[in-house]
C-alpha positions as CSV (number, residue, x, y, z in Angstrom):
1,M,-35.1,52.8,-11.0
2,S,-35.3,52.4,-7.5
3,E,-32.2,51.2,-5.4
4,R,-32.3,49.0,-2.6
5,P,-29.7,47.2,-0.6
6,S,-30.1,43.5,-1.6
7,G,-31.2,41.0,0.3
8,I,-32.1,38.7,-2.8
9,F,-29.1,36.1,-2.9
10,S,-28.5,33.7,-0.3
11,D,-24.7,32.9,-1.3
12,V,-22.1,35.0,-3.4
13,H,-18.8,33.1,-4.6
14,F,-16.0,35.3,-6.6
15,E,-13.0,33.3,-8.0
16,E,-10.7,34.6,-10.6
17,G,-12.8,37.0,-12.1
18,K,-15.7,35.0,-12.1
19,V,-19.0,35.4,-9.6
20,R,-21.9,32.6,-8.6
21,A,-24.7,34.2,-6.7
22,T,-28.0,32.1,-5.7
23,L,-31.0,33.8,-5.5
24,L,-32.7,33.5,-2.7
25,H,-36.2,32.3,-2.9
26,D,-38.6,29.7,-2.5
27,P,-39.8,27.8,-5.7
28,S,-42.5,25.8,-4.0
29,V,-44.8,29.3,-4.3
30,E,-44.3,29.0,-8.2
31,G,-46.4,26.1,-8.5
32,L,-44.0,23.6,-9.0
33,D,-45.2,19.9,-9.7
34,T,-42.0,17.2,-9.7
35,A,-41.8,13.7,-10.5
36,I,-39.1,11.1,-10.4
37,Y,-38.6,8.4,-12.9
38,M,-35.9,5.8,-12.2
39,D,-34.3,3.3,-15.0
40,G,-35.9,0.1,-15.0
41,S,-34.3,-1.3,-17.3
42,G,-32.1,-4.9,-16.7
43,S,-28.8,-3.6,-16.0
44,M,-30.5,-1.8,-12.8
45,L,-30.3,-5.4,-11.2
46,D,-27.7,-5.3,-9.3
47,E,-28.9,-1.5,-7.7
48,Y,-32.2,-2.8,-6.5
49,G,-30.8,-5.6,-4.9
50,E,-32.4,-8.3,-7.7
51,P,-30.8,-11.6,-8.5
52,H,-30.0,-11.7,-12.2
53,L,-32.0,-14.5,-14.3
54,L,-29.0,-16.8,-14.3
55,N,-28.7,-16.6,-10.7
56,K,-32.5,-17.3,-10.6
57,L,-32.4,-19.6,-12.8
58,W,-29.1,-21.8,-11.3
59,C,-31.1,-21.4,-7.6
60,W,-33.9,-23.3,-9.2
61,L,-32.1,-26.0,-10.7
62,T,-30.4,-26.7,-7.4
63,R,-33.7,-26.2,-5.4
64,Q,-32.1,-23.1,-3.5
65,T,-33.8,-19.8,-2.8
66,A,-32.1,-16.8,-5.0
67,Q,-31.2,-14.0,-2.2
68,R,-31.5,-10.6,-2.7
69,G,-28.7,-8.2,-2.3
70,T,-28.3,-4.8,-0.8
71,N,-31.1,-2.4,-2.7
72,Q,-29.0,1.2,-3.0
73,V,-31.6,2.6,-4.7
74,D,-34.4,2.6,-2.2
75,P,-32.6,5.3,-0.1
76,Q,-31.6,7.5,-2.7
77,I,-35.2,7.5,-4.0
78,K,-36.6,8.3,-0.2
79,R,-34.1,11.2,0.4
80,M,-34.7,12.8,-3.0
81,L,-38.6,12.3,-2.4
82,Q,-38.0,14.3,1.1
83,Y,-36.3,16.9,-0.5
84,L,-38.4,17.5,-3.6
85,A,-41.4,17.5,-1.0
86,S,-40.5,20.6,0.4
87,K,-40.2,22.2,-3.1
88,D,-43.8,20.9,-4.4
89,R,-47.0,22.7,-4.4
90,N,-49.0,20.3,-2.9
91,G,-46.1,17.8,-1.3
92,R,-47.7,15.1,-3.4
93,L,-44.6,14.0,-6.3
94,K,-45.2,11.3,-9.1
95,V,-42.8,8.4,-8.7
96,A,-42.5,5.8,-11.6
97,Y,-39.6,3.5,-13.5
98,W,-39.5,4.1,-16.9
99,A,-37.5,1.5,-19.8
100,C,-39.6,-1.3,-18.2
101,G,-40.6,-4.1,-20.0
102,D,-39.5,-3.8,-23.6
103,G,-37.5,-0.9,-22.9
104,R,-40.4,1.4,-23.9
105,L,-43.2,0.9,-20.7
106,V,-43.5,3.4,-18.1
107,E,-44.8,1.4,-14.6
108,S,-46.2,4.3,-12.8
109,I,-46.0,3.7,-8.7
110,G,-48.5,7.0,-8.1
111,E,-48.2,10.4,-6.3
112,L,-46.4,10.1,-2.5
113,T,-45.9,12.4,-0.1
114,A,-42.6,12.8,2.4
115,A,-44.8,10.6,4.8
116,D,-45.6,7.5,2.2
117,V,-42.3,6.7,1.7
118,E,-41.3,5.9,5.4
119,T,-43.4,2.2,4.1
120,H,-42.8,2.0,0.7
121,Q,-39.8,-0.2,-0.6
122,F,-38.8,0.9,-4.0
123,N,-37.4,-2.7,-5.0
124,G,-37.8,-1.9,-8.8
125,P,-40.6,-2.4,-11.7
126,K,-42.6,-5.2,-11.8
127,E,-40.5,-6.3,-14.9
128,F,-37.2,-5.2,-15.9
129,G,-36.7,-3.6,-19.3
130,S,-34.7,-5.4,-22.3
131,G,-34.1,-1.8,-23.3
132,T,-33.4,1.8,-22.7
133,Y,-36.0,3.9,-24.4
134,L,-36.7,7.6,-22.8
135,E,-39.1,9.2,-25.1
136,P,-42.2,7.3,-23.5
137,C,-41.2,8.8,-20.1
138,L,-41.3,12.3,-21.7
139,A,-44.3,11.8,-22.9
140,D,-45.5,10.1,-19.9
141,F,-44.4,13.2,-18.0
142,A,-46.2,15.9,-20.6
143,E,-49.3,14.2,-20.1
144,Y,-48.9,14.6,-16.1
145,M,-48.0,18.1,-16.4
146,R,-51.2,19.0,-18.5
147,E,-53.5,17.7,-15.7
148,Q,-51.6,19.4,-13.2
149,T,-51.8,22.2,-15.0
150,R,-55.5,21.9,-14.9
151,Q,-55.3,21.9,-11.2
152,G,-53.3,25.2,-11.0
153,S,-49.9,24.0,-11.4
154,Q,-47.7,26.6,-13.2
155,R,-44.1,24.5,-13.9
156,G,-43.0,21.2,-13.5
157,C,-39.8,19.2,-13.5
158,A,-38.7,15.9,-13.7
159,I,-36.0,13.8,-12.6
160,I,-35.0,10.9,-15.0
161,V,-32.3,8.7,-13.8
162,T,-30.5,5.8,-15.9
163,D,-27.2,3.8,-15.5
164,G,-27.1,3.3,-19.5
165,Q,-27.2,4.3,-22.9
166,L,-30.1,5.4,-24.7
167,S,-32.2,3.3,-27.7
168,D,-33.9,6.4,-28.9
169,V,-31.8,9.7,-29.0
170,D,-33.8,10.9,-32.3
171,K,-37.2,10.4,-30.4
172,V,-36.1,12.1,-27.7
173,K,-34.7,15.1,-29.4
174,A,-38.5,15.3,-31.5
175,R,-40.6,14.8,-28.4
176,N,-38.3,17.6,-27.1
177,E,-39.3,19.8,-30.1
178,E,-42.8,19.1,-29.3
179,I,-43.0,19.7,-25.7
180,A,-41.1,23.2,-26.6
181,A,-43.7,23.9,-28.3
182,E,-46.4,23.5,-26.5
183,I,-44.5,25.2,-23.7
184,K,-44.8,28.5,-26.4
185,K,-48.4,28.3,-26.9
186,G,-49.2,27.9,-23.1
187,T,-50.6,24.1,-23.7
188,L,-47.7,23.2,-21.5
189,P,-46.0,25.2,-18.4
190,P,-42.6,25.7,-18.4
191,L,-40.6,22.5,-17.5
192,N,-37.6,21.5,-16.5
193,F,-36.0,18.1,-16.7
194,V,-33.0,17.0,-14.5
195,F,-31.0,14.2,-16.5
196,V,-28.7,12.1,-13.9
197,G,-26.4,9.0,-15.1
198,V,-25.1,6.8,-12.8
199,G,-22.2,4.6,-13.2
200,K,-19.8,3.9,-15.7
201,G,-22.2,2.9,-17.9
202,V,-23.4,5.9,-18.8
203,N,-23.0,7.9,-22.3
204,E,-22.0,11.2,-21.2
205,E,-21.8,12.6,-25.1
206,E,-25.3,11.6,-25.4
207,M,-26.8,13.1,-22.5
208,E,-24.7,16.2,-23.3
209,D,-26.4,16.2,-26.9
210,I,-29.7,15.9,-25.6
211,A,-28.9,18.8,-22.4
212,H,-27.7,21.0,-25.1
213,E,-30.2,21.3,-27.5
214,E,-31.6,24.9,-28.2
215,Y,-35.5,25.6,-28.3
216,G,-36.0,29.0,-29.7
217,G,-36.3,31.6,-27.1
218,L,-37.3,28.8,-24.2
219,E,-34.8,29.0,-21.2
220,H,-32.7,25.7,-20.7
221,M,-35.2,22.8,-20.5
222,W,-32.5,20.2,-19.3
223,C,-29.5,19.8,-17.5
224,H,-27.4,16.9,-17.1
225,R,-24.7,15.5,-14.5
226,I,-23.0,12.0,-13.5
227,A,-22.9,10.4,-10.4
228,E,-20.2,8.0,-9.7
229,E,-22.1,5.4,-7.3
230,M,-25.2,5.5,-6.6
231,S,-24.9,6.8,-3.0
232,D,-24.1,10.1,-4.7
233,L,-27.7,10.4,-6.6
234,A,-29.7,12.3,-3.9
235,Q,-27.3,15.3,-3.2
236,M,-26.4,15.7,-6.8
237,V,-30.1,16.1,-7.6
238,A,-30.7,18.3,-4.7
239,V,-28.1,20.4,-6.2
240,L,-29.4,20.4,-9.8
241,V,-32.5,21.3,-9.2
242,D,-31.7,24.2,-7.6
243,E,-30.0,25.2,-10.4
244,S,-32.4,24.6,-12.4
245,M,-35.5,26.6,-10.8
246,S,-35.9,30.0,-11.8
247,I,-38.0,33.1,-10.9
248,A,-40.8,34.1,-13.3
249,S,-39.5,37.5,-14.1
250,S,-37.2,39.0,-17.0
251,G,-34.2,40.6,-15.6
252,R,-30.7,42.5,-17.1
253,L,-27.6,41.9,-15.0
254,L,-25.2,45.2,-14.8
255,D,-21.5,45.0,-13.3
256,E,-20.3,48.1,-11.2
257,S,-19.8,50.8,-14.3
258,G,-23.5,50.0,-15.5
259,N,-22.4,48.0,-18.4
260,V,-25.1,45.0,-19.1
261,R,-23.1,41.7,-18.4
262,A,-26.3,38.8,-19.1
263,V,-30.0,39.8,-20.1
264,Y,-32.7,37.2,-19.1
265,E,-35.8,36.7,-21.3
266,G,-39.0,35.5,-19.2
267,R,-37.3,33.6,-16.6
268,I,-34.2,34.3,-14.5
269,P,-31.6,31.6,-13.4
270,A,-31.6,30.5,-9.8
271,V,-27.8,30.7,-10.0
272,L,-26.2,33.3,-11.8
273,E,-23.2,32.7,-13.3
274,F,-20.6,35.6,-15.1
275,T,-17.6,37.5,-15.3
276,V,-17.1,41.0,-14.3
277,P,-14.0,43.5,-15.1
278,T,-10.7,43.2,-12.8
279,G,-11.3,45.5,-9.5
280,S,-15.1,45.3,-9.2
281,R,-16.6,45.5,-5.8
282,K,-20.1,45.3,-6.9
283,F,-22.7,44.1,-9.5
284,A,-26.6,44.5,-9.9
285,L,-29.7,42.8,-11.0
286,E,-32.4,44.7,-12.3
287,I,-35.9,43.0,-12.0
288,N,-39.2,45.0,-13.2
289,G,-37.5,48.4,-13.2
290,T,-35.8,47.8,-9.6
291,L,-32.4,47.8,-8.9
292,Y,-30.5,45.2,-6.5
293,E,-26.9,46.0,-5.8
294,Q,-24.6,43.3,-4.2
295,V,-21.2,43.7,-2.8
296,I,-18.5,41.3,-4.5
297,P,-16.8,39.1,-1.4
298,E,-12.9,38.7,-1.3
299,D,-11.8,36.0,-3.8
300,D,-12.4,32.6,-2.4
301,H,-8.9,31.5,-4.4
302,H,-7.0,33.7,-2.4
């Protein structure tokens, strides 16, 4: 194996025996297509600044005009789109609302560029949903990716935002199995789902249950996190997408003594987290027979 100084890590942290190393690469060169699905259920009315039904009814009875509140979602979607456009293979991102109508409908806005969002107002779906069904959203993204694959896409990432609990966890798991089977067969490219909950009404155990499912040999399909406030959403999505991206290669992680600390089959995560023996001064990542050594910095804890 050849050796060379490592230029493949953009950031390396070390604390109490644990290393967190971020690979330096541009996911856009991997043919990535991205999509954003915003929760369109009725529980999101406040976040979009839309008056609730009772408020509208009262204003109609008193012949007043229902006033919109502050739209907290619009600026966050715009920030996410600006960021994701730099990752997408053609700079056009699918944007849609899910859990609309009876809770099962997906309302597509279309494919938007970073420039498009400057004039577009994200005021919520035409019909806010009466339930929160995620499976139709996954089916919609899978169909979108089948079409994008025919146009040269090599992988996909869907950001799904919710503020409540799901009504169809079992169907979501079944759809995940179908998607995983298609990825293995090659009829779908590798897909990642970034599941973000906002606020206190989110069922984190439910999100973990979905995100921690394993699919026989595939790298992680799901990651999840909860943002306490809508204002935290865009920054959190950026971090999660960066962590979810990976380079298209197998590899092995070795400690200073040459012992294997981790083996990556098919794809190497963009962020590597592992432990090293006490006193370790370096580690190495082997990719396609080439060994990239990296010096371990001083313990951040100190």
